[in-house]
C-alpha positions as CSV (number, residue, x, y, z in Angstrom):
1,X,-3.3,-96.5,-49.3
2,X,-4.0,-93.3,-51.4
3,X,-7.1,-92.8,-49.5
4,X,-5.3,-92.8,-46.2
5,X,-2.7,-90.3,-47.4
6,X,-5.4,-87.8,-48.5
7,X,-7.3,-88.3,-45.1
8,X,-4.0,-87.1,-43.2
9,X,-3.6,-83.9,-45.2
10,X,-6.4,-81.7,-43.6
11,X,-5.2,-82.6,-40.1
12,X,-1.8,-81.1,-40.6
13,X,-3.5,-77.9,-42.1
14,X,-5.5,-77.8,-38.9
15,X,-2.3,-77.9,-36.8
16,X,-0.8,-75.0,-38.7
17,X,-4.0,-73.1,-38.2
18,X,-4.0,-73.9,-34.5
19,X,-0.5,-72.6,-34.1
20,X,-1.3,-69.4,-35.9
21,X,-4.4,-68.8,-33.7
22,X,-2.2,-69.3,-30.7
23,X,0.2,-66.8,-31.8
24,X,-2.6,-64.3,-32.5
25,X,-4.0,-64.8,-28.9
26,X,-0.6,-64.4,-27.5
27,X,-0.1,-61.2,-29.4
28,X,-3.6,-59.8,-28.4
29,X,-3.0,-60.7,-24.8
30,X,0.3,-58.9,-24.8
31,X,-1.3,-55.8,-26.3
32,X,-4.0,-56.0,-23.7
33,X,-1.5,-56.1,-20.8
34,X,0.3,-53.3,-22.3
35,X,-2.8,-51.3,-22.6
36,X,-3.6,-52.1,-18.9
37,X,-0.2,-51.0,-17.9
38,X,-0.4,-47.9,-19.9
39,X,-3.6,-47.2,-18.5
40,X,-2.6,-47.7,-14.9
41,X,0.6,-45.4,-15.5
42,X,-1.6,-42.7,-17.0
43,X,-4.1,-43.0,-13.9
44,X,-1.2,-42.7,-11.6
45,X,0.2,-39.6,-13.4
46,X,-3.3,-38.0,-13.3
47,X,-3.5,-38.8,-9.6
48,X,0.0,-37.3,-8.9
49,X,-1.1,-34.1,-10.9
50,X,-4.3,-33.9,-8.7
51,X,-2.2,-34.1,-5.5
52,X,0.1,-31.4,-6.6
53,X,-2.9,-29.2,-7.7
54,X,-4.7,-29.8,-4.2
55,X,-1.3,-29.0,-2.4
56,X,-0.7,-25.9,-4.7
57,X,-4.4,-24.6,-3.7
58,X,-4.0,-25.4,-0.1
59,X,-0.7,-23.4,-0.1
60,X,-2.3,-20.5,-1.9
61,X,-5.4,-20.6,0.7
62,X,-2.9,-20.5,3.5
63,X,-1.0,-17.6,2.1
64,X,-4.3,-15.7,1.5
65,X,-5.3,-16.4,5.2
66,X,-2.1,-15.1,6.3
67,X,-2.4,-12.1,4.2
68,X,-5.9,-11.4,5.3
69,X,-4.7,-11.7,9.0
70,X,-1.9,-9.2,8.2
71,X,-4.3,-6.8,6.5
72,X,-6.7,-6.9,9.4
73,X,-4.1,-6.4,12.0
74,X,-2.6,-3.5,9.7
75,X,-6.1,-2.0,9.5
76,X,-6.5,-1.7,13.3
77,X,-3.0,-0.3,13.6
78,X,-3.7,2.2,10.9
79,X,-7.1,3.2,12.5
80,X,-5.4,4.0,15.7
81,X,-2.4,5.9,14.0
82,X,-5.0,7.9,12.1
83,X,-7.1,8.7,15.2
84,X,-3.9,9.8,16.9
85,X,-2.9,11.9,13.9
86,X,-6.4,13.5,13.8
87,X,-5.9,14.8,17.4
88,X,-2.3,15.8,16.6
89,X,-0.4,13.7,19.1
90,X,1.9,10.8,19.0
91,X,5.5,9.8,19.8
92,X,8.5,10.7,17.6
93,X,7.7,14.4,17.0
94,X,10.7,16.6,16.5
95,X,9.1,20.0,15.7
96,X,9.7,22.9,17.9
97,X,7.1,23.9,20.3
98,X,5.0,26.7,18.4
99,X,4.7,30.0,20.0
100,X,1.3,31.1,21.2
101,X,0.2,34.0,19.0
102,X,-1.9,36.8,20.5
103,X,-5.7,36.7,20.2
104,X,-7.4,38.8,17.8
105,X,-9.9,41.5,18.7
106,X,-12.8,39.1,17.6
107,X,-11.9,36.7,20.6
108,X,-14.1,37.3,23.7
109,X,-12.2,38.8,26.6
110,X,-11.0,36.2,29.2
111,X,-12.7,38.3,31.9
112,X,-16.1,37.5,30.7
113,X,-15.8,34.3,32.6
114,X,-15.5,36.2,35.7
115,X,-13.1,33.9,37.3
116,X,-15.8,31.7,38.6
117,X,-17.7,28.5,38.1
118,X,-20.8,28.5,36.0
119,X,-23.7,26.0,35.9
120,X,-26.4,25.3,33.7
121,X,-27.8,22.7,30.9
122,X,-27.0,21.9,27.5
123,X,-29.1,19.9,25.0
124,X,-27.3,17.3,23.0
125,X,-29.2,14.8,20.8
126,X,-32.3,16.0,22.4
127,X,-31.2,15.1,25.9
128,X,-30.8,17.7,28.5
129,X,-27.4,17.4,30.2
130,X,-26.3,19.3,33.3
131,X,-22.8,21.0,33.2
132,X,-20.5,23.2,35.0
133,X,-17.8,25.5,33.5
134,X,-14.6,26.3,35.4
135,X,-14.0,30.1,34.7
136,X,-11.1,30.2,37.2
137,X,-9.1,27.5,35.8
138,X,-9.9,28.0,32.1
139,X,-11.1,31.7,31.7
140,X,-10.4,32.0,27.9
141,X,-12.2,28.9,26.9
142,X,-15.1,29.6,29.3
143,X,-15.5,33.2,28.0
144,X,-15.5,32.0,24.5
145,X,-18.2,29.3,25.3
146,X,-20.5,31.6,27.1
147,X,-20.2,34.2,24.3
148,X,-21.1,31.6,21.6
149,X,-23.8,30.2,23.7
150,X,-25.3,33.8,24.3
151,X,-25.4,34.2,20.4
152,X,-27.1,30.8,19.9
153,X,-24.1,29.9,17.9
154,X,-24.4,26.3,18.8
155,X,-28.1,25.8,18.3
156,X,-28.8,22.9,15.7
157,X,-25.1,22.6,15.0
158,X,-24.2,18.9,14.7
159,X,-21.8,16.6,16.5
160,X,-19.8,15.5,13.7
161,X,-17.3,13.1,15.2
162,X,-17.4,10.0,17.3
163,X,-14.5,7.9,18.6
164,X,-15.1,4.4,20.1
165,X,-11.6,2.7,20.2
166,X,-8.9,3.9,22.6
167,X,-10.3,7.3,22.8
168,X,-13.9,7.9,23.8
169,X,-15.2,11.4,22.8
170,X,-18.1,12.9,21.0
171,X,-17.0,16.0,19.1
172,X,-19.4,18.9,18.5
173,X,-19.5,22.6,17.7
174,X,-18.5,22.7,14.1
175,X,-21.1,24.9,12.0
176,X,-19.8,23.1,8.8
177,X,-20.4,19.7,10.3
178,X,-17.2,18.3,9.0
179,X,-14.4,19.3,11.3
180,X,-13.2,22.3,9.3
181,X,-15.6,25.2,10.7
182,X,-15.3,27.5,13.6
183,X,-16.6,30.9,14.7
184,X,-14.5,33.0,12.3
185,X,-11.4,33.4,14.7
186,X,-9.1,31.1,16.7
187,X,-7.7,31.7,20.2
188,X,-5.2,30.4,22.7
189,X,-3.6,29.5,25.0
190,X,-4.2,25.8,26.2
191,X,-5.6,26.1,29.8
192,X,-6.2,23.4,32.5
193,X,-4.9,20.5,30.6
194,X,-4.7,17.3,32.7
195,X,-1.2,16.7,34.1
196,X,-1.4,12.8,33.3
197,X,-3.0,13.3,30.0
198,X,-6.1,11.5,31.5
199,X,-9.3,13.0,30.4
200,X,-12.1,11.7,32.7
201,X,-15.7,10.8,31.9
202,X,-17.7,14.0,31.6
203,X,-14.9,16.3,30.8
204,X,-15.6,19.1,28.3
205,X,-12.5,20.0,26.3
206,X,-11.6,22.3,23.5
207,X,-10.6,20.7,20.2
208,X,-7.8,22.2,18.2
209,X,-5.2,21.5,15.4
210,X,-2.3,19.2,16.3
211,X,0.8,21.1,17.4
212,X,-1.1,24.5,17.5
213,X,-2.1,25.8,20.8
214,X,-3.6,28.8,19.4
215,X,-6.1,27.1,17.0
216,X,-9.2,26.7,19.3
217,X,-12.4,28.1,18.1
218,X,-15.9,26.8,18.6
219,X,-15.3,22.8,18.6
220,X,-15.3,21.0,21.8
221,X,-15.4,17.4,22.7
222,X,-17.5,15.4,25.5
223,X,-15.4,12.8,26.9
224,X,-18.1,9.8,27.6
225,X,-15.5,7.5,29.1
226,X,-12.1,7.8,30.8
227,X,-9.5,8.4,27.9
228,X,-5.8,9.0,27.8
229,X,-5.0,11.5,25.1
230,X,-1.2,12.2,24.9
231,X,0.0,15.7,24.7
232,X,1.7,16.9,21.5
233,X,4.4,19.6,21.1
234,X,1.8,22.3,22.0
235,X,0.6,20.6,25.1
236,X,-2.6,18.9,26.2
237,X,-6.2,20.0,25.5
238,X,-8.0,22.7,27.5
239,X,-10.6,21.3,29.9
240,X,-13.1,24.1,30.5
241,X,-16.0,22.1,32.1
242,X,-17.8,18.9,33.0
243,X,-21.0,17.1,32.3
244,X,-22.3,16.5,35.8
245,X,-25.7,14.7,35.2
246,X,-27.4,13.1,32.4
247,X,-24.4,11.7,30.3
248,X,-25.9,8.3,30.1
249,X,-28.7,9.9,27.8
250,X,-26.2,9.7,25.0
251,X,-25.6,5.8,25.4
252,X,-28.0,4.8,22.5
253,X,-26.3,7.3,20.1
254,X,-22.8,6.1,21.1
255,X,-23.7,2.5,21.1
256,X,-25.0,3.0,17.4
257,X,-21.4,3.8,16.5
258,X,-20.2,5.5,13.4
259,X,-21.8,5.6,9.9
260,X,-18.9,3.4,8.3
261,X,-18.6,1.1,11.4
262,X,-15.0,2.3,12.2
263,X,-13.9,3.4,15.5
264,X,-13.7,7.1,14.5
265,X,-16.1,8.8,12.2
266,X,-19.4,10.6,11.7
267,X,-22.1,9.2,14.2
268,X,-24.5,6.8,12.8
269,X,-27.4,8.6,14.5
270,X,-27.7,12.3,14.0
271,X,-26.8,14.2,17.1
272,X,-27.4,18.0,17.3
273,X,-26.9,20.6,19.9
274,X,-29.8,22.6,21.3
275,X,-30.5,25.1,24.0
276,X,-27.7,26.1,26.4
277,X,-28.6,27.7,29.6
278,X,-25.9,29.0,32.0
279,X,-25.7,31.1,35.1
């Protein structure tokens, strides 16, 4: 009997061990489940954060694109405003019309134009263009041009400005090459300005300061395509002649555009004036 009792003791110990092992397995399983749930929660949180970051970046890109469009539209509008300002015209001006001052003794007499039409040629960018000057409609401007041409004033003088948006002109005649130069005098008045502000292809017109009808000198512009140039407080721009043949010779220089790619600036190709012959 004693031997049987001793044989039962180890079995009881094994049962106790089995229970403890089951408890340990339950605890381990619970911890594992908790770790899985925690990992899933962390992954979900990271996913939500990623979604938020993606949405934020998309919103920033959308705003950047909207801003870029606004800047682009603003740049186009600003270019047109600056071009209008350069010519000195535009709506909303309130300044009184300036008085036309008397010309100085340096200004050639209007009688030099003889009140008649002149014809001849002018070299522009190496191309010979045929032209006529209207000494009857614009005697002062024509006299000035005849006098300067006779002195070879324009020879090798560059055409410093090209406009290719809204207004289509090539401006020449400034010995400084930057729009600030002249013959050492200025004159007026404005003559033969188009009634409807329409400057037709081929027109030769005098450049001047905005609002000042007595600020013409040596600078003039060639209209290479019909352009509407609004008058300012001083009026329009003196049309003193017209290119009658050869204007297409300037096409390549015009198509080359400006140095900076804008619609108003220095021509990308050098364009100089050459010989002028008139009779």
